Structure formats: structure tokens, C-alpha cells
C-alpha positions in Angstrom: -24.7 180.6 -81.4 -25.7 179.6 -77.8 -24.4 175.5 -77.0 -26.8 175.6 -74.0 -24.2 173.4 -71.8 -20.9 174.8 -70.0 -18.2 173.1 -68.7 -18.3 172.3 -65.4 -15.0 170.2 -64.3 -12.0 171.4 -62.9 -10.4 169.9 -66.5 -9.5 172.7 -68.5 -9.4 170.4 -72.0 -13.2 170.1 -71.6 -13.8 173.6 -71.8 -11.5 174.1 -74.5 -13.2 171.3 -76.2 -16.5 173.0 -75.5 -15.8 176.3 -77.1 -14.4 174.9 -80.3 -18.2 173.9 -80.6 -18.9 177.5 -81.6 -20.2 177.6 -85.2 -17.1 179.6 -87.1 -14.6 180.8 -85.2 -14.7 178.3 -82.6 -11.5 176.6 -83.6 -9.6 180.2 -82.9 -11.8 180.8 -79.7 -10.3 177.1 -78.6 -6.6 178.0 -79.6 -6.7 181.5 -77.8 -8.7 179.8 -74.7 -5.6 176.8 -74.3 -3.3 179.7 -74.9 -5.0 181.3 -71.7 -4.9 178.6 -69.9 -1.5 177.3 -70.5 0.0 180.2 -69.3 -2.1 180.7 -66.2 -0.6 177.1 -65.0 3.0 178.3 -66.0 3.0 180.9 -64.1 0.9 179.2 -60.8 3.6 176.5 -61.5 6.9 177.8 -62.8 8.6 181.0 -62.1 7.1 184.2 -61.0 9.2 186.0 -63.4 7.0 185.7 -66.8 8.8 186.6 -70.0 7.4 190.1 -71.7 6.1 187.6 -74.5 3.8 185.9 -72.5 1.9 188.8 -71.1 1.8 189.8 -75.2 0.5 186.2 -75.8 -1.9 186.4 -72.9 -3.0 190.3 -73.9 -3.5 189.3 -77.4 -5.7 186.2 -76.6 -8.2 187.5 -73.9 -8.7 190.6 -76.7 -9.8 188.2 -79.2 -12.1 186.5 -76.4 -13.9 189.7 -75.0 -13.8 190.9 -78.8 -15.8 187.9 -79.3 -18.0 187.8 -76.7 -19.1 191.5 -77.1 -20.1 190.7 -80.9 -22.2 188.1 -79.6 -24.2 189.7 -76.6 -24.4 193.3 -78.9 -25.0 191.5 -82.1 
């Protein structure tokens, strides 16, 4: 599904709401994006030592989004 719109603001909530509109797995994609953005915020403003579980969560969420993007590009 092509949304024909993009989030241009600095508000990550807008990007999450937009990706949620994707037909089929939009809610799952939104959850993965929210996970990544939450971890980004934590790492930017929190302690520099990240837990292994955070790295695992980030990798899993990123892998899901990358696989979905590849599926849509390559059919």
C-alpha cells in the first residue's frame, strides 16, 4: 500500500500514526517503530550503558520493519 504522504514534522507520534495506516500489518509496524523511537530517546537522554535486552529489542523491531519494506519493494 502506498500512503502518498509522509511525516515531515519532528513529532515521532505523527510518524507512528502514519505507519499505522498501512493495510494489513500497520499496527505491528507502528509498534516496531514506537519501540525503536523509544529506545532512541532513552539512549539519547539516558545512561550510555544500554542493556542487552534493549539491543535485542531494537534489532528485532528493525528487522521486522526492514523485512516489510523489502517485501513491498520486491513484491
